[in-house]
N, C-alpha and C positions, 0 to 999 in steps of 0.2 A: 210314782219312785221306790224303785228299788233302795230294798235294805242295804246303807250304811256296810259296809266289810268288818269283819274283826281283824286289827295285826298282825299277821304273820312272823312277823317279823322284827327287829333292831337289829339292825352295827354300828357298832361306837369304834372309832381309833384310837389304836394304842398306839405304845410308845417306839413299843417294847411287848414285841406278839409270848414271846416265852414266858417271859411275870408272870404281863396280864390271860396267858393258856392258862400259867401254873394256881397262882389265884382267882380266875376266876371256877378252875376241874375240882378247888380245895372247897369254894365253896357254896355252889352246885349237885354236891357229891361225889361228880361224874367229870367225866373226858371227854372230850368234842364229838360230834356225830365226822365230821367232815374238820378237811386241814388243811387243804392245801391255795397253792396258783391259778393267781389268773388266768386262762389261755392267754393274750397275751400282754402276760409278765408285768401288770403296772402293780400290777397286790398282793396279795396276801389275803388270806381272810378263815378263820378261826368259827367252826359254829358250832354250840352248845341245843343240844334239842331243850325246852321246858314241859310243864306240863302239857294241853292245851292242845294240843300242834305247834306249840308256837317259838319260836324260833330267838339269841338271843348271836351273837355276828358278832368279830370282833374280827378291824382290817387293820390293815397299818401302807404305807401308801408312800412310792420312791418319794413326795411330795411334802408330803405328811411336814407345819411347819417345827413339832414338836415342842409342845409348849405344852402349858398343865388347863383346865377345862378350867371353863371359867363358864359359868350359868347366869351369869350378867352376862357375857353376849348374846346377840341374838343368833339363834339357833334350839340347840334342844337344855331345856333347866332341867329339866331331871327323869330315869328310869321307876317306874314306881311295878311294883309286884304284886299283885291282890293275894292276900288273905282275906281266908275265911273269915274271922272276930279277932280278938281280945290276944283268946290263947290261946293262937297260928302264934302272933305278932311275939308274947313271950320267947316260945320258943326259937323265933327265929333271933333272937336278943340272946339268947344261952349260945347258939350256933354261934352269929357275932364273936358271941366273950369269949366260946372256945376255943375259935380263930383269932382272940386276936386282933380285933376291927374295930377299931371308933368307931361309938355309933356315935348319936341322939339322942338314944331314952326310946321307948314313946313315950309319944306324943299326942295328950285331942284337942280332937277341933269337933266343931258340930259339927262336918259332914262326917269322921271319920279318925280312927285314927293308923299313925303313922309311925316309922321307925325311919333312920337317914342313919344312909356313910353311905363312904367312899371306897373307888377301889382306886386300884395303881397313877392311873395317871387325875385322879378325882372324878371325875364322871362320879355327879348324881346321883346312885340308888336310896330307895322305899323300900319297905318292904309297908304293903294298906292294907286298911282294914277301913267296910261299913263302922261306920256308926248301928249301937249293937239295941 
């Protein structure tokens, strides 16, 4: 059996593309690398480049429900971004504080440590580091 491939991108549907593009640009410290309508015109996508060749996409769809994200529904629970260690988590906590983004502080568990926060649509995000 071949090795299972890594994730190349995650795309989330947002209610207000302009607002979310500004928010993610501030968080990531850089603007999108792609911003276009799909050829058929059925949706728009904005894409950010992350480390390691990974991409984060923001999508809008004409038939989107327009409601807030809820991790208790079937589907996505959260997206976690890898940090090397607890020191890097502290750096991200400082960045979230600088941007005025509410977060839950660093929470420790036997499997690692994380900082949870949400985007403007309530999509659950996390910075995560393995245990020391």
